[in-house]
C-alpha positions, 0 to 999 in steps of 0.5 A: 829182124834188125832195125837196120836200113839197107844202105845206111850205117849206124848213126851216133847220137850226135849225128841223129841229133844233127839230122833232127835239127836239119829236119826241124829247120826244114819244117820251118822253111816248109811252113814259110813256103806254104805261107807264100802260096797264100799271098796274091801276086807272088809268082807261084812258079818261083815258089815251086822252084824254091820248094824243090831247090830247098828240098834238095838242099835239106836232103844234101845236108841230111846226107852229109851227116848220114853218109849213106853207102848207096846211091 
């Protein structure tokens, strides 16, 4: 059985490296968001909105490199 993921093309080492770099940065940003959850007086609604929008942004960056062939 192949290790190929349906809807994704084979990625070069450079592309894999770029995606890993995006994931590393996303982890740092995620830690900041979680830190903000602990601060009293911070509007948690906006923290939640930021979390969602940042997730969308990092996914868009990942897709820009991976260029999946499916929806």
